NUBARO-16409 format. One record per residue (C-alpha): residue in one letter; x, y, z. Coordinates in steps of 0.1 Angstrom, whole numbers, padded with zeros to 4 digits, always signed. Example, Ala and Ser with C-alpha at 12.3 -4.5 7.8 and 13.67 -1.06 7.14 Angstrom:
A+0123-0045+0078;S+0137-0011+0071;
END
This chain:
M+1492+0802+0502;L+1479+0814+0536;H+1472+0851+0543;H+1464+0868+0576;Y+1444+0900+0581;K+1435+0919+0613;I+1402+0938+0609;K+1391+0963+0635;V+1354+0972+0633;K+1339+1001+0652;G+1303+1013+0656;I+1272+0995+0670;V+1288+0961+0669;Q+1282+0947+0704;G+1249+0933+0716;V+1238+0928+0680;G+1252+0893+0672;F+1283+0905+0655;R+1307+0879+0669;P+1284+0850+0660;F+1279+0866+0626;V+1317+0867+0619;Y+1321+0832+0633;N+1296+0818+0609;I+1309+0835+0578;A+1345+0826+0587;S+1334+0789+0592;L+1315+0790+0559;H+1346+0801+0541;N+1369+0776+0559;L+1389+0804+0575;Y+1408+0802+0608;G+1414+0830+0633;S+1394+0847+0660;V+1368+0874+0669;C+1368+0893+0701;N+1349+0921+0717;T+1370+0950+0731;T+1361+0983+0745;E+1372+0999+0712;G+1351+0976+0690;V+1354+0941+0675;I+1388+0927+0666;I+1388+0900+0639;H+1417+0878+0627;L+1412+0859+0595;E+1437+0834+0582;G+1434+0815+0549;P+1433+0819+0512;E+1432+0856+0500;S+1400+0852+0480;A+1381+0837+0509;I+1393+0865+0533;Q+1383+0892+0508;N+1349+0876+0504;C+1344+0876+0542;I+1355+0912+0545;K+1330+0922+0518;I+1302+0905+0536;I+1311+0922+0568;Q+1311+0956+0551;T+1279+0951+0530;N+1257+0928+0549;P+1263+0930+0587;P+1237+0919+0613;P+1204+0939+0611;L+1209+0958+0644;S+1245+0967+0638;Q+1258+1000+0625;I+1294+1000+0613;T+1312+1034+0615;D+1347+1025+0607;I+1367+0994+0595;T+1405+0993+0595;I+1422+0964+0577;E+1458+0954+0584;Q+1478+0925+0567;L+1500+0905+0591;P+1523+0875+0587;P+1505+0841+0591;D+1501+0831+0627;G+1493+0794+0624;Y+1457+0794+0635;T+1441+0759+0635;Q+1405+0769+0641;F+1382+0799+0644;S+1374+0810+0679;I+1353+0835+0698;L+1377+0849+0724;E+1369+0863+0758;S+1363+0901+0758;T+1392+0924+0766;A+1394+0959+0779;T+1416+0983+0760;R+1427+1019+0769;N+1399+1036+0749;K+1362+1029+0748;D+1349+1035+0713;V+1320+1011+0712;F+1285+1023+0707;I+1256+1007+0725;P+1225+0995+0706;P+1191+1008+0715;D+1163+0986+0729;V+1141+0972+0701;A+1109+0952+0697;I+1108+0915+0699;C+1115+0899+0664;N+1091+0877+0645;E+1112+0845+0652;C+1111+0851+0690;L+1074+0860+0688;A+1068+0826+0671;D+1087+0809+0698;F+1067+0827+0724;F+1034+0816+0710;D+1045+0780+0701;A+1030+0757+0727;H+1057+0731+0719;N+1086+0755+0724;R+1103+0757+0758;R+1099+0795+0756;Y+1061+0793+0753;H+1047+0823+0771;Y+1081+0832+0786;P+1079+0870+0787;F+1117+0876+0784;T+1121+0857+0752;T+1148+0874+0731;C+1177+0866+0707;T+1206+0883+0689;H+1182+0904+0667;C+1158+0919+0693;G+1150+0929+0728;P+1166+0950+0755;R+1201+0964+0751;F+1207+0999+0763;S+1183+0996+0793;I+1203+0966+0807;I+1239+0976+0800;E+1260+0988+0830;D+1293+0990+0811;I+1312+0978+0781;P+1324+0954+0767;Y+1289+0941+0763;D+1292+0908+0782;R+1266+0893+0806;E+1285+0903+0837;N+1283+0939+0826;T+1245+0938+0823;A+1214+0935+0845;M+1215+0897+0835;K+1245+0891+0857;P+1225+0876+0886;F+1209+0850+0863;T+1230+0819+0856;M+1219+0802+0824;C+1205+0767+0826;W+1220+0739+0806;D+1196+0744+0776;C+1202+0782+0775;Q+1239+0777+0778;S+1239+0752+0750;E+1221+0778+0727;Y+1246+0804+0739;N+1275+0782+0729;N+1261+0769+0696;P+1272+0789+0665;A+1243+0776+0645;D+1217+0790+0670;R+1204+0825+0667;R+1209+0829+0704;F+1246+0822+0701;H+1263+0847+0725;T+1230+0865+0732;Q+1237+0881+0765;P+1201+0884+0778;N+1195+0848+0769;A+1172+0831+0794;C+1141+0809+0799;A+1115+0803+0826;R+1139+0779+0844;C+1168+0804+0848;G+1158+0839+0839;P+1138+0868+0853;H+1102+0863+0862;I+1071+0885+0864;V+1048+0889+0894;L+1015+0907+0901;C+1013+0928+0933;D+0989+0950+0951;S+0998+0986+0957;S+1016+0977+0989;G+1039+0953+0971;N+1023+0921+0983;I+1027+0894+0956;L+0993+0882+0944;Q+1003+0859+0915;S+1037+0847+0901;Q+1027+0823+0874;F+1028+0841+0841;D+0996+0829+0824;A+0977+0835+0857;V+0993+0870+0859;I+0981+0878+0824;S+0946+0864+0830;Q+0942+0885+0861;L+0958+0916+0845;Q+0933+0915+0816;E+0905+0914+0841;L+0920+0941+0864;L+0925+0965+0835;T+0888+0967+0827;H+0881+0985+0860;H+0915+0994+0876;I+0947+1012+0870;V+0978+0990+0868;A+1015+1000+0868;I+1033+0977+0844;K+1071+0975+0843;S+1082+0976+0806;V+1117+0977+0790;G+1127+1012+0800;G+1104+1020+0829;Y+1069+1017+0842;H+1037+1024+0823;L+1003+1032+0838;A+0976+1012+0820;C+0938+1009+0820;D+0909+1002+0796;A+0910+1031+0771;T+0873+1027+0764;N+0863+1031+0800;D+0854+1067+0808;F+0855+1062+0846;C+0890+1045+0845;V+0906+1071+0822;E+0891+1100+0841;L+0903+1085+0874;L+0938+1081+0860;R+0937+1118+0851;K+0927+1128+0885;R+0952+1106+0903;K+0980+1116+0880;K+0969+1153+0882;R+0970+1155+0844;P+0938+1172+0833;F+0947+1177+0796;K+0979+1162+0783;P+0970+1133+0760;F+0975+1097+0770;A+0990+1072+0745;I+0971+1039+0737;I+0983+1005+0727;V+0964+0983+0702;P+0970+0948+0690;S+0975+0954+0653;I+0975+0978+0624;E+0944+0961+0610;F+0924+0968+0642;L+0938+1003+0645;E+0924+1011+0610;T+0889+1003+0621;F+0888+1036+0641;C+0918+1056+0629;S+0931+1067+0595;V+0967+1056+0591;T+0990+1067+0563;P+1017+1044+0547;K+1045+1063+0566;E+1026+1061+0599;K+1022+1023+0594;E+1059+1019+0587;L+1068+1038+0619;L+1043+1018+0640;Q+1056+0985+0628;S+1093+0994+0628;K+1117+0976+0652;E+1118+1009+0673;R+1080+1008+0680;P+1075+1045+0687;I+1042+1061+0697;V+1028+1077+0665;L+1002+1104+0663;V+0973+1093+0640;K+0939+1107+0632;L+0908+1094+0650;Q+0879+1085+0627;K+0854+1069+0652;D+0846+1076+0688;I+0857+1042+0702;V+0882+1053+0729;S+0871+1075+0758;P+0872+1112+0751;H+0893+1116+0782;V+0922+1099+0765;A+0930+1129+0744;P+0905+1157+0755;G+0894+1180+0727;L+0919+1165+0702;S+0913+1145+0670;C+0947+1129+0669;I+0959+1103+0693;G+0992+1087+0702;V+0992+1050+0693;M+1018+1022+0698;L+1018+0985+0688;P+1032+0959+0712;C+1069+0956+0714;T+1074+0931+0743;P+1060+0896+0748;L+1040+0908+0778;Q+1024+0936+0757;Y+1015+0910+0730;M+0999+0889+0758;L+0976+0918+0768;F+0956+0910+0737;H+0958+0872+0740;N+0922+0859+0733;N+0912+0896+0734;S+0921+0910+0700;Q+0899+0941+0701;S+0910+0956+0734;I+0925+0991+0736;Y+0945+1001+0766;V+0959+1034+0778;M+0997+1029+0780;T+1012+1061+0794;S+1045+1068+0811;A+1045+1063+0848;N+1058+1096+0860;I+1048+1127+0880;S+1039+1157+0859;D+1066+1160+0832;E+1093+1143+0851;P+1113+1113+0836;I+1097+1079+0836;I+1099+1060+0869;Y+1120+1029+0864;D+1133+1018+0898;D+1111+0993+0916;N+1114+1009+0950;D+1106+1043+0935;A+1076+1028+0917;F+1059+1015+0948;Q+1068+1046+0968;R+1057+1072+0942;L+1029+1054+0923;H+1010+1036+0951;T+0984+1064+0952;I+0979+1062+0914;A+0981+1025+0906;D+0958+0999+0922;Y+0981+0970+0911;F+1016+0965+0899;V+1030+0940+0873;T+1068+0939+0878;Y+1098+0917+0873;N+1131+0910+0891;R+1156+0923+0865;Q+1169+0957+0871;I+1165+0986+0846;L+1199+1003+0844;S+1190+1030+0819;H+1155+1044+0818;T+1140+1051+0784;D+1106+1067+0779;D+1087+1058+0747;S+1097+1077+0716;V+1069+1098+0700;M+1067+1107+0663;Y+1043+1124+0639;V+1040+1126+0601;V+1034+1156+0579;D+1033+1152+0541;E+1046+1116+0546;T+1077+1129+0563;P+1083+1117+0599;Y+1093+1140+0628;F+1101+1134+0664;V+1083+1148+0694;R+1104+1127+0717;R+1135+1107+0709;S+1141+1079+0734;R+1134+1042+0734;G+1144+1025+0702;F+1167+1053+0690;V+1189+1062+0720;P+1219+1059+0723;A+1225+1054+0685;P+1252+1080+0675;I+1247+1110+0653;F+1278+1115+0631;I+1291+1151+0630;T+1320+1172+0619;H+1352+1162+0638;T+1353+1174+0674;P+1388+1180+0687;V+1378+1178+0724;H+1353+1160+0746;I+1322+1182+0747;L+1293+1179+0771;A+1262+1199+0760;T+1237+1203+0789;G+1206+1210+0768;G+1176+1230+0780;D+1155+1229+0811;L+1124+1217+0792;K+1121+1184+0774;N+1157+1179+0783;S+1182+1157+0764;F+1219+1163+0769;A+1247+1153+0746;L+1282+1140+0746;A+1305+1145+0716;R+1341+1135+0706;N+1359+1126+0674;N+1332+1125+0647;F+1301+1115+0667;A+1276+1128+0692;I+1255+1107+0716;L+1222+1123+0727;S+1206+1111+0758;Q+1172+1097+0762;Y+1143+1121+0769;L+1146+1133+0805;G+1116+1156+0807;D+1115+1190+0825;L+1141+1198+0851;S+1119+1216+0875;T+1119+1192+0904;P+1147+1179+0927;W+1140+1143+0916;G+1143+1153+0880;N+1175+1172+0887;E+1190+1143+0906;L+1182+1119+0878;Y+1197+1143+0852;Q+1230+1143+0870;K+1229+1106+0875;T+1223+1099+0838;I+1251+1122+0828;A+1275+1102+0851;H+1262+1069+0836;F+1268+1081+0801;C+1303+1094+0810;K+1311+1060+0824;I+1299+1037+0796;F+1313+1060+0769;D+1346+1066+0787;F+1339+1104+0784;H+1358+1131+0802;P+1344+1166+0795;E+1369+1192+0783;L+1343+1218+0773;V+1308+1222+0787;V+1283+1241+0766;H+1250+1254+0781;D+1221+1277+0774;L+1225+1315+0777;H+1197+1316+0803;P+1214+1324+0836;N+1188+1307+0858;Y+1184+1274+0840;F+1193+1244+0861;T+1214+1232+0831;T+1233+1265+0832;L+1239+1262+0870;Y+1250+1226+0865;A+1275+1235+0838;Q+1290+1261+0860;K+1301+1234+0885;Y+1327+1223+0860;I+1345+1257+0863;D+1358+1246+0897;Q+1374+1216+0880;G+1392+1239+0856;I+1370+1229+0827;K+1360+1256+0802;T+1323+1264+0798;F+1306+1282+0770;A+1271+1298+0768;V+1250+1295+0736;Q+1219+1315+0727;H+1189+1293+0727;H+1176+1299+0692;H+1211+1298+0676;A+1213+1263+0691;H+1180+1253+0675;I+1193+1264+0641;A+1228+1250+0645;S+1213+1216+0655;V+1196+1213+0621;C+1226+1227+0603;Q+1248+1200+0619;E+1223+1173+0611;H+1220+1182+0575;E+1257+1191+0571;L+1250+1227+0562;Y+1282+1247+0567;D+1274+1280+0550;P+1250+1306+0564;V+1213+1299+0562;I+1181+1317+0570;G+1172+1301+0603;I+1136+1303+0615;A+1132+1294+0652;F+1097+1295+0665;D+1091+1284+0701;G+1078+1293+0736;T+1106+1314+0750;G+1143+1315+0749;Y+1167+1340+0766;G+1179+1366+0741;T+1212+1385+0739;D+1192+1417+0747;H+1179+1400+0779;T+1143+1398+0766;L+1124+1366+0758;W+1128+1357+0722;G+1107+1331+0703;S+1100+1343+0667;E+1135+1344+0654;F+1148+1349+0618;L+1185+1344+0621;I+1212+1346+0595;A+1233+1318+0610;D+1258+1291+0607;T+1273+1269+0635;R+1297+1297+0645;Q+1277+1329+0647;F+1243+1345+0640;T+1227+1378+0632;R+1191+1385+0643;A+1176+1396+0611;A+1139+1397+0619;H+1113+1388+0645;F+1077+1394+0654;D+1068+1425+0675;Y+1071+1425+0713;F+1043+1424+0739;G+1043+1420+0777;L+1043+1387+0795;P+1025+1396+0828;G+1039+1377+0857;G+1068+1364+0835;E+1068+1328+0825;N+1040+1320+0850;A+1016+1336+0825;I+1020+1305+0804;K+0994+1287+0827;D+0970+1317+0822;P+0967+1324+0785;W+0940+1350+0792;K+0967+1372+0807;I+0987+1370+0775;G+0955+1377+0755;L+0949+1408+0776;S+0985+1420+0771;L+0981+1415+0733;L+0950+1437+0734;M+0968+1464+0753;A+0998+1463+0731;A+0975+1468+0701;N+0956+1496+0719;I+0924+1477+0716;D+0896+1483+0741;D+0894+1452+0763;D+0860+1459+0779;T+0843+1429+0763;F+0871+1404+0770;F+0877+1385+0802;T+0849+1405+0819;E+0842+1380+0847;N+0878+1377+0858;H+0884+1394+0891;E+0922+1396+0885;K+0918+1416+0852;E+0924+1451+0867;F+0953+1439+0887;V+0969+1423+0856;K+0963+1455+0836;E+0981+1475+0862;I+1011+1451+0861;I+1012+1456+0823;Q+1008+1493+0824;K+1034+1498+0851;N+1057+1472+0837;I+1060+1453+0870;N+1073+1418+0865;C+1062+1420+0829;P+1091+1411+0807;K+1089+1417+0770;T+1085+1388+0746;C+1081+1382+0709;S+1074+1345+0712;I+1052+1328+0686;G+1043+1302+0712;R+1030+1328+0736;L+1012+1346+0707;F+0993+1313+0700;D+0984+1311+0737;G+0970+1346+0737;V+0950+1342+0705;A+0936+1310+0719;A+0924+1329+0749;L+0909+1358+0728;L+0889+1332+0708;G+0876+1316+0740;I+0894+1283+0734;A+0916+1283+0765;H+0918+1307+0794;H+0937+1285+0818;I+0959+1255+0810;S+0975+1226+0829;T+1005+1218+0806;E+1027+1237+0782;A+1013+1241+0746;E+0978+1231+0757;A+0962+1263+0744;A+0982+1262+0711;M+0972+1225+0706;L+0935+1234+0710;L+0939+1264+0687;E+0954+1241+0660;E+0926+1216+0666;K+0900+1244+0661;A+0918+1255+0629;A+0916+1219+0615;E+0878+1222+0616;A+0879+1250+0590;L+0876+1245+0553;T+0910+1239+0537;H+0906+1269+0513;T+0901+1294+0541;T+0915+1328+0531;S+0941+1348+0551;F+0951+1384+0557;A+0983+1403+0551;V+1006+1413+0580;P+1028+1444+0577;I+1065+1439+0579;T+1087+1470+0585;Q+1124+1476+0584;G+1141+1489+0615;Q+1174+1477+0630;S+1159+1444+0619;L+1127+1434+0601;V+1097+1434+0624;V+1064+1415+0618;H+1035+1436+0632;T+1019+1414+0659;A+0994+1442+0668;H+0980+1441+0632;I+0973+1403+0637;I+0954+1411+0669;H+0934+1439+0652;E+0924+1415+0624;I+0913+1388+0649;I+0892+1412+0669;N+0875+1425+0637;M+0866+1389+0627;I+0853+1382+0662;Q+0831+1413+0660;M+0819+1402+0625;H+0808+1369+0641;I+0830+1348+0618;P+0832+1312+0630;I+0860+1306+0655;S+0874+1277+0634;T+0877+1301+0604;I+0895+1327+0624;A+0919+1301+0638;M+0927+1289+0603;R+0931+1324+0590;F+0955+1331+0619;H+0976+1301+0610;R+0977+1311+0574;A+0987+1347+0583;I+1016+1335+0605;A+1027+1312+0576;E+1024+1339+0550;A+1042+1365+0571;T+1070+1340+0577;I+1074+1332+0540;A+1073+1370+0531;T+1100+1377+0557;A+1121+1349+0543;C+1118+1363+0508;R+1129+1398+0520;L+1159+1382+0538;R+1168+1363+0506;E+1169+1396+0487;Q+1190+1412+0515;Y+1215+1383+0521;S+1213+1363+0489;L+1205+1330+0507;H+1182+1303+0495;R+1185+1277+0523;V+1159+1279+0551;V+1162+1259+0584;L+1131+1254+0606;S+1133+1246+0643;G+1116+1252+0676;G+1086+1235+0693;V+1060+1256+0675;F+1068+1234+0644;H+1050+1205+0662;N+1020+1223+0649;R+1013+1202+0618;I+0992+1229+0600;L+1019+1255+0604;L+1047+1231+0595;H+1028+1221+0563;L+1019+1257+0553;I+1054+1271+0559;T+1073+1242+0544;T+1052+1240+0512;G+1050+1278+0509;L+1088+1282+0511;Q+1093+1254+0486;Q+1069+1271+0462;K+1091+1302+0465;S+1121+1281+0454;F+1137+1278+0489;D+1156+1247+0500;V+1139+1238+0533;F+1155+1218+0561;A+1139+1207+0594;P+1150+1183+0621;Q+1146+1146+0611;K+1169+1128+0635;L+1160+1149+0666;P+1129+1167+0679;C+1124+1203+0668;N+1117+1212+0704;D+1143+1217+0731;G+1150+1179+0730;G+1172+1187+0700;I+1192+1218+0710;A+1221+1199+0727;L+1233+1189+0692;G+1233+1226+0682;Q+1252+1234+0715;I+1278+1208+0705;A+1282+1223+0670;I+1286+1259+0682;G+1308+1249+0711;R+1331+1229+0688;D+1334+1257+0662;M+1340+1284+0688;Y+1365+1263+0708;G+1397+1281+0712;H+1383+1314+0699;
END
């Protein structure tokens, strides 16, 4: 007896070989019917014996293609329809777009074998891909995911590629980016003016390897351009720093293999797993030998490393298996990565001597993701290529919500139904080019996800670009809602870990606009995704010149001394601005109050002589952490008073007194730096314990960019766990401002209509 079932599958089910997968299992079970991509998902009709259909459904549910992610399956029994074969139908557009787009992932082992097989027609073809690997998000213009809706539209498949595409037994069956050297995109080597120097791939690689030893080359990758050079060549790396105007911020490197990496770095099992994963993030690992130039990561003992993820990157090491290259994002300052070819030549010609590019358009830029590991637990610094735009599943959202994120390390988010889509890393929104790209990326996301904002949530800071952008929606009759920055940090983690009851939220970061119009940054909140109470914080001090003081930590150090009533005569004595800054602090002229842990780290770094001026955010704090890592692990600490007022206050002035006393006692700077870290951690744990007594809460949520400090994260996490707290930190998103959009979504959803 024949039975007929209609199965609708939602999730990441397009661009991952789902239709060929269904075709093959249906054929294996001698079933008839069809499979079709729609803008709502994949629609499957199966007709045949009941047992065979149920076996097929079970395989679909339990063993789908490796890149797919099923979020929902609905099964409906229908009358038999008289199917005589099983077919893959043309894609159709329906009223709703409920399909998720897969991220770009690294080339798979099978394609890599094809690429290096001299007898394979894809030998050394740099765009070799199949159903299980390669570009997806970066080449998609719209859904359904068909070739005409991708950057592959201009490339007509040759007979061989079309045969693979049509063959159910081939792993390139219905692979939309399918191509070969005869019919697909191709790579060229150009000078900085755009003149083509070489177009034959092996010759391009041969010249590229030679050029990289003494020159800087812009290389177009999956989601944008990289700037590359020999990482062991001091002159080249220093030249790249000068041209890019990036004195300190570390560069990432690319190496051929884990085995080679382990000859000069220590790599933990979790770090190896991340490095070799299909997402291929940059992972921070510990240097053990001085092989790379010290200019790659000045003053730091950890370095960002990636393994090859594209055929071209693998070819960089062809016949040269012990090379190390800088592979850093091609951008200006902290702007998004440059991905458009015209922009690349226009904006990078003064940085790069040569360009390696190709004639397929990047439709969605994606910077490299960056991760680090503490106690064998992975954390994000930057969530982008390999992970975006995979959905994050959340509590049901009754309306379409756009969360604009923050102005630093921006990622925005869209949410509807039971999922949120966070954008790729967009960098800092401090330039017109960055602002323009931010708005363009939001428009692209709204298009491909069929999204129409009904509520726009933004940061409380009135002068953020993201706040001003959100207010434009008011003219369209769309409701907007402001969310306090640190509440968003905590709510993001609560949403990720499905914590619905109040928690003790600890948000440590640079600065965030507080409800009292001061600059917060050391917050202990009693919070859920609806509301919060500010229960504790570190004490206030002045920020002379406002947030501009971030680039001059000595000014913060001077302010900390004055707030603690310490004689500053022996500090910053050669600085001609010192008396002027003191006057600003004393007269409270453009000197807003802050309690920021991030700024406290900056000021202490200056007092210890580690950093007086910086070129990028968190530079002083990173160098302070590096100095602390030089100390003995059993270094002692000192107690910090905590007093009860309207809220608990941790005495910052006492910390400064202790540091000055240690300086005067000529205690080694590394020991002082580690004692400072331990004091911050112990004061944090002690405050959490007092709040537990007061509010009867045992769950602690950690968030904020300060928790990129691996020493502090380890000390606070393990210390809280030893005090029997349940500790939660961001795992799917960065703890910095790149994760706050999810918290904005959660708060906006729970406050909607109130």
